[in-house]
C-alpha positions, 0 to 999 in steps of 0.5 A: 500500500502506498503511503499517501496522505490524501483525504476529503474536504467537505464544504458548503457550496449551495449558496455560491453555485445554486445551478449545479449544487444538489446538496450542501456537500462537495467531495474534493478528492485531491485536497489534504485534510484529516477526513481519510488520512490513510486513504490508499487511492484517490476517487479517480484511482478507486473508480478505475480499479473498481471498474477493472475488478468488477468487469462492468462498464462505466455507464452501467455504474452511472445508471445503477448509482443514478449519477451523471455518466459524463461527470464519472467519465471526467473523473475516470479520465482525470479531468475532474478531481471532485464529486459530491459526497452523496454521489461518491457513496452511490458509486461505491454502493453500485459496486457493492462496497462502502465508501471506505472500502471503495477509497481503500481499494478493497475490491475483492468484496465486489466480485460479480456474476453476469445474469445470463437472462431469465428462466421459466418456472411455469412461464415459457421463456426462450433460451436465456443466454440473451447477452454477450458473455459478461455483458448482462446485468450484474449481481454481487457474487454471494460469499458461498460461491466463487465467481468462476464458472458460475451462471446466474438466471432470473426466475419468471413464473410461479410453478416452483413456489413456495421455494422459488419465486418470480424475480429470484436468482438461481446460480448454477455450474454447467459442466457439459454443453450437451446432455443430462448428467445422471447426478443431476436427476432427482434435483432442482435444475436449470435446463433447456429443452429441444425447443430452446426454452429455458426452465427451472424444474425438478428433473426426473427420469421419463418413461424411456432413456433420453426422456425426462419429467419436469416436475413443478413444486407448486401443486397447482402448476402443471408438470411436463412429461417425457421431455427431451432436454439439450442439457440440465445443470443442478441449482447450486444456490438460490437467492431471493430477489430482496437479498440479491445485490444487483449492479 
């Protein structure tokens, strides 16, 4: 860690600049003070480091944080050394970090997983790999998982109630591009049928080899019998919509 004494100066400025001031505080990254006497990075450096670590775009951060993309762009390019405190906190939160973690470069806590798309739980959803690899919406990787090789999908429909609800996220590892491994049979899986539809169901053996029954947990929902599947992968983790930290 570099021994840089760089900190934050907070000043009132609404009265002097009413046309640009949205609050009564301003974060001056380059100033020397005692607010963050051991801050490892400037705001601009922290922003660049967080972007590189998370692999998400500056525009995605701006949209998630509801802050000006052009202002963030200037900060990233070193053309501006300041932003207001509220926006700085929003930017840090967009990466799943506190402002202290963000300014000190604690980016390891912000590993993210791309949400590949949506998967049907009763609803018929076309194949869900709808984004270029890594280009979809992001979710902070749950601490129980490694971000490497993990895929996340969002549930549509209610056929897996009360266990899985619409809007929840499922995480899985796809060990094969083709076929249904025997060790996933009997478990809740994310799968794709031969028509290109994505599902989350309990996968069971069908009436003959190569056919599978897709079982809903919701007793009022219909099951699917003797379905041919392109592939199936066991659900490794379920995260309810209100607990998922989306970016």
